[in-house]
C-alpha positions in Angstrom: 0.0 0.0 0.0 2.9 2.3 0.8 4.4 1.7 -2.7 1.0 2.6 -4.3 0.9 5.9 -2.4 4.5 6.7 -3.4 3.8 5.8 -7.1 0.6 7.9 -7.2 2.4 10.8 -5.4 5.2 10.6 -8.0 2.7 10.6 -10.8 1.0 13.7 -9.3 4.3 15.5 -9.0 5.1 14.7 -12.6 1.8 16.1 -13.6 2.5 19.3 -11.5 5.8 19.6 -13.3 4.1 19.3 -16.7 1.4 21.7 -15.6 3.9 24.5 -15.1 4.2 24.7 -18.9 0.5 24.7 -19.5 -0.3 27.2 -16.7 -2.9 24.8 -15.3 -0.8 22.7 -12.9 -3.7 21.1 -10.9 -5.8 20.0 -13.8 -2.7 18.7 -15.6 -1.6 16.7 -12.5 -5.1 15.2 -12.2 -5.0 14.3 -15.9 -1.7 12.4 -15.4 -3.0 10.7 -12.3 -6.3 9.9 -14.0 -4.4 8.4 -17.0 -2.3 6.3 -14.6 -5.4 5.1 -12.7 -7.3 4.3 -15.9 -4.3 2.3 -17.1 -4.2 0.3 -13.9 -8.0 -0.3 -14.1 -7.7 -1.4 -17.7 -4.9 -3.8 -17.0 -6.7 -5.2 -13.9 -10.2 -5.6 -15.3 -10.0 -5.2 -19.0 -13.1 -2.9 -19.0 -12.5 -0.1 -21.5 -15.5 2.0 -20.7 -14.8 1.7 -17.0 -11.2 3.0 -17.5 -12.5 5.8 -19.7 -15.0 6.7 -16.9 -12.3 6.8 -14.3 -10.1 9.0 -16.5 -13.0 11.4 -17.1 -14.1 11.6 -13.4 -10.6 12.2 -12.2 -9.9 14.8 -14.9 -13.2 16.6 -14.1 -12.3 16.7 -10.4 -9.0 18.3 -11.4 -10.8 21.0 -13.5 -13.1 21.7 -10.5 -10.1 22.0 -8.2 -8.4 24.3 -10.6 -11.5 26.5 -10.9 -11.9 26.7 -7.1 -8.2 27.6 -6.8 -8.6 30.4 -9.3 -11.8 31.7 -7.7 -10.3 31.8 -4.3 -7.2 33.6 -5.7 -9.4 36.2 -7.3 -11.4 36.7 -4.2 -8.3 37.2 -2.1 -6.7 39.4 -4.6 -3.6 37.3 -5.2 -4.0 36.6 -8.9 
């Protein structure tokens, strides 16, 4: 379980690193983690639609988190 947490954390950090180029670090990090999760689900179960659903849900959560971050930054005057 610890190895899984470390691997998902590393994938998230890689996504944050890639996100610095796209200026949307949180949504990019969630896309990378979602892709990794979808790949794990596809290899474990073989369900293509389930893997696509996992990718879509995780990416949408990332978009919501990015939107909340931007809104809070605007409200606090830091953006």
